[in-house]
Backbone bond lengths (Angstrom), bond angles and torsions (degrees), N, CA, C in turn:
res aa  C-N    CA-C-N  psi(-1)  N-CA   C-N-CA  omega(-1)  CA-C   N-CA-C  phi
1 X - - - 1.461 - - 1.513 111.48 -
2 X 1.326 115.91 -39.01 1.464 119.10 179.45 1.518 111.01 -64.93
3 X 1.362 116.12 -39.12 1.463 119.52 177.31 1.523 110.88 -64.35
4 X 1.328 116.36 -40.96 1.466 120.12 178.76 1.520 111.07 -62.78
5 X 1.315 115.78 -42.12 1.470 119.43 178.90 1.534 110.44 -64.58
6 X 1.309 117.46 -38.80 1.468 120.58 178.98 1.519 110.92 -64.57
7 X 1.341 116.77 -43.30 1.461 120.43 178.33 1.523 111.41 -64.34
8 X 1.309 116.09 -38.35 1.464 119.16 177.92 1.522 111.06 -64.04
9 X 1.324 116.16 -39.98 1.467 119.62 178.18 1.527 111.06 -65.33
10 X 1.346 116.42 -39.28 1.467 119.61 179.15 1.527 110.59 -64.62
11 X 1.332 116.09 -45.51 1.463 119.93 179.12 1.523 111.74 -63.81
12 X 1.326 116.03 -37.52 1.468 119.33 178.63 1.536 110.39 -66.15
13 X 1.322 116.57 -39.19 1.470 119.76 177.67 1.521 110.96 -65.94
14 X 1.341 117.29 -41.16 1.464 119.77 178.16 1.526 110.41 -63.52
15 X 1.338 115.98 -44.85 1.455 120.05 179.68 1.526 111.63 -62.93
16 X 1.304 116.80 -41.77 1.465 119.96 179.97 1.518 111.68 -67.54
17 X 1.337 116.72 -35.30 1.468 120.05 179.48 1.528 111.94 -68.72
18 X 1.334 117.35 -23.34 1.464 120.67 178.49 1.521 112.57 -84.98
19 X 1.317 116.97 -6.51 1.464 121.12 -173.98 1.530 111.49 -60.42
20 X 1.328 117.03 -54.40 1.463 120.89 -178.23 1.527 112.24 -66.82
21 X 1.357 120.07 -45.44 1.472 118.25 177.43 1.525 113.74 -59.36
22 X 1.335 116.92 -38.66 1.461 119.43 179.81 1.524 110.71 -64.95
23 X 1.307 117.28 -45.40 1.469 119.77 178.82 1.523 110.89 -63.32
24 X 1.335 116.73 -37.41 1.463 120.21 179.24 1.528 111.19 -65.78
25 X 1.329 116.57 -43.88 1.460 120.10 -178.79 1.524 110.64 -68.25
26 X 1.327 117.48 -39.16 1.468 120.05 177.60 1.529 110.38 -62.04
27 X 1.318 116.56 -40.29 1.467 120.09 176.85 1.524 111.01 -63.51
28 X 1.335 116.64 -41.55 1.462 120.57 178.12 1.528 111.07 -65.48
29 X 1.322 117.48 -37.94 1.465 120.34 177.37 1.523 111.29 -65.26
30 X 1.326 116.54 -36.96 1.469 119.64 176.93 1.531 110.43 -63.33
31 X 1.328 116.28 -43.39 1.468 119.80 177.43 1.528 110.96 -64.55
32 X 1.335 116.54 -39.59 1.464 120.03 179.32 1.529 111.16 -65.94
33 X 1.325 117.13 -36.75 1.459 120.50 178.17 1.530 110.93 -62.92
34 X 1.324 116.39 -41.58 1.462 119.97 176.51 1.527 110.29 -64.06
35 X 1.346 115.73 -38.67 1.470 120.50 179.94 1.531 111.28 -63.58
36 X 1.331 117.60 -45.77 1.472 119.42 -178.06 1.526 110.88 -68.48
37 X 1.320 117.27 -29.18 1.463 119.36 174.41 1.529 110.50 -65.22
38 X 1.321 116.45 -42.62 1.459 119.89 176.70 1.520 112.33 -63.98
39 X 1.344 116.67 -41.31 1.463 120.80 177.19 1.532 111.10 -63.73
40 X 1.314 116.25 -37.39 1.458 119.86 178.68 1.524 110.96 -64.88
41 X 1.326 116.80 -44.02 1.461 120.33 178.21 1.529 110.92 -63.91
42 X 1.332 116.40 -40.13 1.462 120.27 178.50 1.532 111.14 -63.80
43 X 1.338 116.39 -43.48 1.465 119.66 179.56 1.523 111.24 -66.77
44 X 1.326 116.80 -35.69 1.460 119.94 178.19 1.522 110.97 -62.55
45 X 1.336 116.82 -43.59 1.461 120.45 177.48 1.524 110.92 -64.85
46 X 1.325 116.58 -40.15 1.463 120.44 179.67 1.530 111.37 -65.46
47 X 1.327 116.87 -39.42 1.459 119.89 178.77 1.523 111.47 -66.29
48 X 1.310 116.95 -36.56 1.464 119.31 177.70 1.528 111.61 -69.06
49 X 1.323 116.41 -31.87 1.454 120.36 -175.68 1.530 112.49 -86.92
50 X 1.321 117.63 -45.09 1.468 120.14 -172.11 1.522 113.89 -131.74
51 X 1.319 118.74 8.17 1.456 119.71 -178.95 1.523 111.66 84.38
52 X 1.313 114.99 -172.33 1.455 120.80 -176.03 1.522 111.07 -75.80
53 X 1.316 116.22 128.05 1.472 120.49 175.98 1.524 110.49 -68.50
54 X 1.319 116.92 -32.96 1.464 120.56 179.02 1.519 111.15 -61.41
55 X 1.319 116.83 -44.46 1.463 120.92 179.62 1.523 110.55 -68.00
56 X 1.326 117.93 -37.38 1.467 120.17 179.61 1.527 110.71 -64.38
57 X 1.332 116.97 -43.66 1.463 119.70 178.16 1.530 111.01 -64.80
58 X 1.323 116.07 -37.53 1.459 119.01 177.78 1.523 111.03 -64.11
59 X 1.318 117.56 -40.56 1.461 120.28 179.10 1.518 111.75 -63.59
60 X 1.329 117.18 -36.16 1.467 119.73 176.24 1.526 111.18 -64.36
61 X 1.325 116.33 -46.58 1.464 119.47 178.07 1.525 111.27 -66.74
62 X 1.319 116.80 -31.41 1.463 120.24 177.81 1.525 110.62 -66.01
63 X 1.319 116.98 -40.37 1.462 119.95 177.81 1.529 110.66 -64.00
64 X 1.323 116.69 -38.24 1.466 119.75 177.70 1.527 110.57 -65.98
65 X 1.326 116.42 -41.55 1.469 120.22 179.95 1.518 111.30 -65.22
66 X 1.322 117.30 -38.72 1.463 120.01 178.14 1.523 111.54 -68.44
67 X 1.334 116.05 -35.48 1.454 118.99 176.80 1.519 112.81 -67.00
68 X 1.334 116.17 -32.97 1.465 119.32 179.48 1.515 112.68 -71.92
69 X 1.338 117.54 -13.31 1.462 120.28 179.38 1.518 112.53 -68.97
70 X 1.319 116.60 -14.74 1.456 119.90 179.29 1.520 112.46 -75.73
71 X 1.344 117.20 -14.23 1.456 119.44 178.05 1.524 109.73 -73.53
72 X 1.300 114.82 151.92 1.470 119.82 -176.89 1.523 111.42 -70.81
73 X 1.338 116.74 -33.81 1.471 120.75 -176.49 1.525 112.48 -97.67
74 X 1.335 117.24 21.23 1.467 120.44 -177.60 1.529 110.04 -72.01
75 X 1.359 115.31 149.61 1.457 120.84 177.42 1.533 109.47 -71.78
76 X 1.336 117.34 160.52 1.474 119.25 176.93 1.523 111.60 -55.45
77 X 1.319 115.17 146.63 1.463 120.13 -173.38 1.523 111.85 -62.97
78 X 1.329 118.16 -42.21 1.462 119.74 -178.04 1.528 111.75 -64.49
79 X 1.334 116.59 -34.10 1.468 120.18 177.17 1.520 111.01 -67.79
80 X 1.328 115.90 -43.99 1.466 119.84 179.69 1.530 111.51 -63.66
81 X 1.317 117.36 -42.43 1.464 120.17 -178.80 1.521 111.65 -68.41
82 X 1.334 117.39 -39.03 1.457 119.65 178.95 1.529 110.86 -65.84
83 X 1.333 116.38 -40.79 1.463 119.83 177.32 1.523 110.89 -64.07
84 X 1.312 116.56 -40.70 1.469 120.39 179.15 1.528 110.79 -63.57
85 X 1.338 116.70 -43.41 1.457 120.21 178.08 1.524 111.71 -62.25
86 X 1.322 116.86 -46.53 1.462 120.14 -178.90 1.521 111.66 -64.48
87 X 1.326 116.71 -36.60 1.469 119.97 179.12 1.524 111.28 -63.97
88 X 1.319 117.05 -46.24 1.469 120.35 -179.80 1.528 111.20 -68.84
89 X 1.323 117.43 -40.29 1.454 119.83 178.76 1.529 110.97 -64.53
90 X 1.329 116.85 -42.36 1.468 120.76 179.51 1.525 110.72 -63.38
91 X 1.307 116.76 -39.10 1.469 120.62 -179.75 1.524 111.01 -63.17
92 X 1.310 116.99 -40.99 1.464 120.40 179.85 1.528 111.87 -74.20
93 X 1.322 117.67 -34.07 1.467 120.30 179.36 1.524 111.00 -69.37
94 X 1.328 117.25 -30.92 1.471 119.73 175.72 1.529 109.76 -62.66
95 X 1.321 116.82 -43.92 1.466 120.12 178.00 1.525 110.97 -63.18
96 X 1.336 116.46 -38.18 1.461 119.41 179.27 1.525 111.11 -69.12
97 X 1.333 117.25 -36.00 1.464 120.34 179.14 1.529 112.09 -64.75
98 X 1.322 116.91 -29.31 1.464 119.76 176.53 1.527 110.57 -62.65
99 X 1.324 116.40 -38.95 1.463 120.24 178.12 1.531 110.20 -72.89
100 X 1.334 116.51 -40.96 1.457 119.71 178.75 1.519 112.18 -62.24
101 X 1.321 116.59 -31.56 1.460 120.75 179.88 1.521 111.08 -62.24
102 X 1.332 116.30 -38.37 1.465 120.41 -179.66 1.528 110.50 -69.13
103 X 1.346 117.44 -29.00 1.467 120.66 180.00 1.527 110.63 -58.45
104 X 1.333 116.85 -39.88 1.459 120.61 -179.59 1.523 111.93 -89.51
105 X 1.328 116.61 -34.54 1.462 119.54 -176.01 1.519 112.13 -72.72
106 X 1.330 117.55 -37.47 1.460 120.74 -176.94 1.519 113.69 -58.56
107 X 1.346 118.95 -56.35 1.469 118.97 179.06 1.525 113.30 -63.19
108 X 1.352 117.53 -34.92 1.472 119.67 179.76 1.524 111.08 -64.52
109 X 1.322 116.40 -46.53 1.469 119.13 178.29 1.519 111.41 -69.98
110 X 1.337 117.14 -31.88 1.461 119.32 175.02 1.517 111.77 -62.53
111 X 1.352 115.99 -38.00 1.456 119.31 176.74 1.528 111.25 -67.49
112 X 1.333 115.66 -41.39 1.473 118.45 176.13 1.524 110.60 -62.15
113 X 1.345 115.63 -40.55 1.459 119.54 178.62 1.516 112.97 -67.88
114 X 1.333 116.70 -12.41 1.466 120.56 175.10 1.519 111.55 -90.15
115 X 1.339 115.64 -47.03 1.455 119.85 -173.40 1.531 112.62 -71.62
116 X 1.325 116.96 -37.05 1.470 118.85 -178.99 1.524 111.30 -63.84
117 X 1.340 120.35 -50.78 1.469 118.93 177.25 1.524 113.50 -62.91
118 X 1.342 116.72 -29.01 1.465 117.67 178.02 1.523 110.85 -66.14
119 X 1.346 116.82 -38.02 1.463 119.00 174.81 1.509 111.86 -63.95
120 X 1.333 115.66 -40.30 1.466 119.79 178.52 1.531 110.26 -66.17
121 X 1.340 115.95 -38.86 1.468 118.62 -179.46 1.526 111.71 -68.31
122 X 1.332 116.66 -35.02 1.463 118.88 176.42 1.521 111.52 -66.34
123 X 1.341 115.27 -37.66 1.464 118.38 176.04 1.524 110.50 -64.72
124 X 1.332 116.65 -39.03 1.467 119.85 177.54 1.524 111.21 -67.21
125 X 1.328 117.11 -36.07 1.462 120.71 177.74 1.523 110.78 -64.63
126 X 1.332 115.63 -39.21 1.466 118.84 178.71 1.522 111.15 -63.37
127 X 1.326 117.52 -29.05 1.464 121.57 178.78 1.526 112.07 -89.92
128 X 1.343 115.92 -2.79 1.458 119.35 179.59 1.512 114.48 81.21
129 X 1.338 117.66 15.42 1.461 121.87 -178.52 1.534 108.26 -93.41
130 X 1.317 116.36 86.26 1.462 121.71 -175.46 1.535 111.99 -68.75
131 X 1.332 120.65 -43.16 1.477 119.27 179.13 1.533 112.66 -59.58
132 X 1.333 116.71 -41.32 1.461 119.05 178.03 1.517 111.26 -64.28
133 X 1.316 116.81 -38.54 1.463 120.63 177.73 1.523 111.14 -63.27
134 X 1.316 116.71 -43.93 1.463 120.32 -179.52 1.530 111.09 -63.68
135 X 1.331 117.17 -41.34 1.460 120.24 178.59 1.515 111.93 -63.67
136 X 1.326 117.36 -40.60 1.462 120.84 179.03 1.519 111.51 -65.89
137 X 1.327 117.65 -37.83 1.452 120.57 179.79 1.530 111.13 -68.16
138 X 1.327 116.47 -38.01 1.470 119.42 176.81 1.524 110.26 -62.26
139 X 1.339 116.04 -44.46 1.465 119.96 177.48 1.523 111.40 -61.79
140 X 1.324 116.81 -38.48 1.459 121.04 -178.58 1.519 111.38 -62.17
141 X 1.325 117.15 -49.98 1.456 119.18 -177.83 1.522 111.60 -71.59
142 X 1.313 118.02 -31.43 1.464 120.43 176.48 1.518 110.84 -65.05
143 X 1.328 117.08 -41.31 1.468 120.67 178.21 1.518 110.92 -63.11
144 X 1.325 117.37 -38.94 1.466 120.64 178.55 1.523 110.89 -62.64
145 X 1.314 116.61 -48.63 1.460 120.68 -178.74 1.528 110.25 -62.88
146 X 1.323 117.23 -41.87 1.467 120.50 -179.65 1.520 111.44 -64.64
147 X 1.347 116.81 -45.25 1.458 120.07 179.76 1.517 112.35 -62.70
148 X 1.328 117.17 -44.17 1.461 120.45 177.92 1.527 111.48 -66.15
149 X 1.316 116.31 -37.74 1.464 119.54 177.57 1.520 111.86 -63.03
150 X 1.333 116.89 -41.23 1.465 120.68 176.88 1.521 110.82 -61.48
151 X 1.334 116.36 -41.64 1.457 120.03 179.32 1.522 112.31 -63.75
152 X 1.330 117.04 -42.78 1.461 120.70 -178.95 1.525 110.76 -67.11
153 X 1.327 116.76 -44.91 1.468 120.46 -178.29 1.523 111.01 -62.71
154 X 1.323 116.70 -48.62 1.463 119.36 -178.01 1.530 111.41 -68.84
155 X 1.323 117.82 -28.53 1.464 119.86 175.80 1.531 110.42 -64.84
156 X 1.322 116.70 -44.44 1.460 119.86 178.48 1.525 111.31 -65.23
157 X 1.335 116.36 -39.88 1.470 119.81 177.38 1.524 110.70 -63.28
158 X 1.332 116.74 -44.10 1.464 120.32 179.60 1.525 110.98 -64.24
159 X 1.309 117.06 -35.96 1.469 120.74 179.74 1.526 110.68 -63.43
160 X 1.318 116.40 -44.84 1.465 120.15 179.36 1.523 110.45 -66.92
161 X 1.325 116.66 -42.99 1.471 119.95 -179.14 1.525 111.59 -64.79
162 X 1.318 117.70 -36.42 1.466 120.10 177.87 1.524 110.74 -62.00
163 X 1.316 117.11 -41.31 1.465 119.99 178.33 1.523 110.82 -64.40
164 X 1.321 116.44 -42.42 1.454 119.61 177.58 1.526 111.67 -63.12
165 X 1.324 116.34 -42.87 1.454 119.70 -177.62 1.523 111.73 -67.15
166 X 1.327 117.52 -37.01 1.465 118.80 176.04 1.525 110.66 -59.24
167 X 1.327 116.38 -44.20 1.463 120.18 178.29 1.528 111.01 -65.73
168 X 1.330 117.26 -40.07 1.472 120.82 179.13 1.527 111.15 -64.63
169 X 1.327 116.48 -44.16 1.465 119.20 -178.90 1.528 110.88 -64.66
170 X 1.330 116.99 -38.84 1.461 119.88 177.63 1.529 110.85 -64.32
171 X 1.341 116.55 -41.41 1.465 120.07 178.66 1.523 110.95 -66.44
172 X 1.332 117.24 -39.20 1.461 120.53 179.31 1.529 111.34 -64.36
173 X 1.310 116.98 -43.37 1.469 119.84 178.63 1.530 111.17 -66.18
174 X 1.314 115.85 -36.44 1.465 119.24 177.06 1.529 110.82 -63.99
175 X 1.325 116.86 -44.05 1.462 120.68 178.35 1.524 111.37 -63.24
176 X 1.337 116.51 -40.39 1.461 119.93 179.42 1.525 111.42 -65.14
177 X 1.329 117.05 -41.08 1.470 120.17 178.89 1.518 111.44 -66.99
178 X 1.332 117.10 -39.07 1.458 119.64 177.35 1.530 111.00 -64.01
179 X 1.340 115.90 -43.76 1.466 119.46 179.38 1.517 111.26 -63.20
180 X 1.322 117.12 -41.27 1.458 120.44 179.67 1.522 111.03 -64.90
181 X 1.340 116.75 -40.98 1.463 119.42 179.77 1.523 111.35 -65.98
182 X 1.347 117.94 -37.56 1.469 120.12 177.94 1.525 111.01 -64.70
183 X 1.335 116.06 -43.38 1.461 119.45 179.50 1.522 110.78 -63.21
184 X 1.319 117.44 -42.34 1.460 120.62 179.35 1.525 111.19 -65.96
185 X 1.337 116.70 -37.49 1.468 119.49 177.36 1.525 110.85 -63.97
186 X 1.328 116.66 -41.36 1.462 120.35 178.41 1.523 110.42 -64.55
187 X 1.318 116.95 -42.68 1.460 120.38 179.00 1.524 111.08 -64.03
188 X 1.336 117.55 -42.45 1.463 120.10 178.44 1.525 111.41 -63.93
189 X 1.349 116.03 -38.91 1.458 119.68 178.30 1.518 111.03 -64.98
190 X 1.348 115.98 -40.36 1.462 119.37 178.73 1.522 111.07 -64.85
191 X 1.334 117.26 -40.79 1.461 120.80 178.68 1.523 110.51 -65.19
192 X 1.347 115.69 -39.76 1.459 119.22 179.65 1.519 111.13 -65.74
193 X 1.354 116.68 -40.82 1.452 119.62 177.77 1.509 111.95 -65.69
194 X 1.346 116.71 -38.60 1.457 119.90 176.87 1.524 111.00 -63.41
195 X 1.341 115.64 -37.94 1.457 119.46 178.24 1.498 112.57 -64.86
196 X 1.352 116.23 -41.61 1.476 119.71 177.55 1.511 111.07 -64.32
197 X 1.338 115.70 -42.10 1.461 118.74 -179.90 1.531 111.45 -64.16
198 X 1.331 116.23 -38.68 1.451 120.28 179.89 1.528 110.55 -67.53
199 X 1.352 117.33 -40.06 1.450 120.26 179.23 1.525 112.25 -67.04
200 X 1.328 115.82 -33.55 1.463 119.05 178.95 1.524 111.26 -69.89
201 X 1.335 116.57 -37.23 1.471 118.97 179.00 1.526 111.35 -69.73
202 X 1.341 115.91 -30.75 1.469 118.56 177.71 1.533 110.48 -76.93
């Protein structure tokens, strides 16, 4: 029994020590959720005005990659384009994963922010401290609502961003295929002209 009581005290101390960090992180997640909503609105306005910034940056890098094909030691064009596509896609998926992380972290921390104050409130109830118990319960339910709200908001943001990214990735692959076909057409034309010139000299 003494060992059980000691373990309970240790667990209670660990739980109590997590109280402030959990509330702090939940507050930060709430601020981050508001931030990503603002970024989403800003990107929506930018897409309506000038199109996707992701596709524009890809086109700039695509022009650089096509220009580098003129070097003698350049890698094959299909390899360069595939690497360029994967690099841009990976960069955008990292940003999306940051939002997805909050979808799972928000409700989990909200639950922790509920259970920890409930333990504290029960301890206060055992001591007859009703005001302290009431304050802890208010904090508990507020943390739950905040954590769930963060999860819902970031889920909706991630849903919209996924749709945008699918369209961006399709446009990027289309641009890469068009660029590759133009380069191959130019190369075939050059080979054909060289063949005609060689036949005329013979």
